[in-house]
C-alpha positions, 0 to 999 in steps of 0.5 A: 500500500502506498503512503497516500493510500494509507493516509486515506485509509486512516482518514476514512476510518478516523471517527468523529472529532478533530484529527490533526497531524499528530493523531494521524501519525500515531494511527499510522504508526500503530496500524503498521507496527501492531495492525500489520498494515503493509505500508512502506514508511519508516518511523523515527522517534521524534519530539512528539513520538513516532514520526515519518517525514514521508507521511507529512510530505504526502499529507501536504501533497494530498492537501494541495491536491485537494484530496484531503481537506485541511481546516486550520485551528479556530482562533475562538476555539481551544483547538490548536491544530489543523483538522484533516479529513478526506475531501468530498468524493475522496472515499476509499475502497481500501479494505481494512482487517478486523484487527486493524478496525479494532486497533482504530477503535482503541485509538479513536477518541484519545487525545494527541498527548495520550497517543504520543505517550502510548506510541513513544512507549511502544517505539522505545520498547522496540528500539531498546528491544526490551519489554522491561517496564521500568527500563522503558518507562524510565527512558521515556520519562527522561525524554518527556519529563512533562509526563507523570511517571504514574501516567506512563506506567498506566499507559504501559500496562494498557499497551500490555493489556491490549497485546500491543507489547509482548509479554516478557 
């Protein structure tokens, strides 16, 4: 699947509410790494967790081509990020597996900050090749001091409960 198709797949299945770049990036990360989505994109650990310059570049191309609708933040609202959705008539015929559908349901409604914590824990675990909670949580806490250690531990346990982190 192309990056363009993967972005459209996520936007077609995103659920209600604002959906900015951070949420899109984290959905794609989890769909690839946990849901087995076959998309040729590499994620690096970056400021807000897993990031791919190819995804951002392709999202901008889709927006300029008017295949993705981009709504800027509303100054009168609390929303601080752009909102992305498929443009009118850009529905996707791409199929989604039951596993991927369940994964999206688990991600829908979460804040960008929550997705940042979950995905950063997940990617850090992969990069360290470790499922040791203390090691991974401590490493993420050092990178992202604004997260409380108790919150990171709760997110870690949630990743384990969902089966997104293998049992050690």
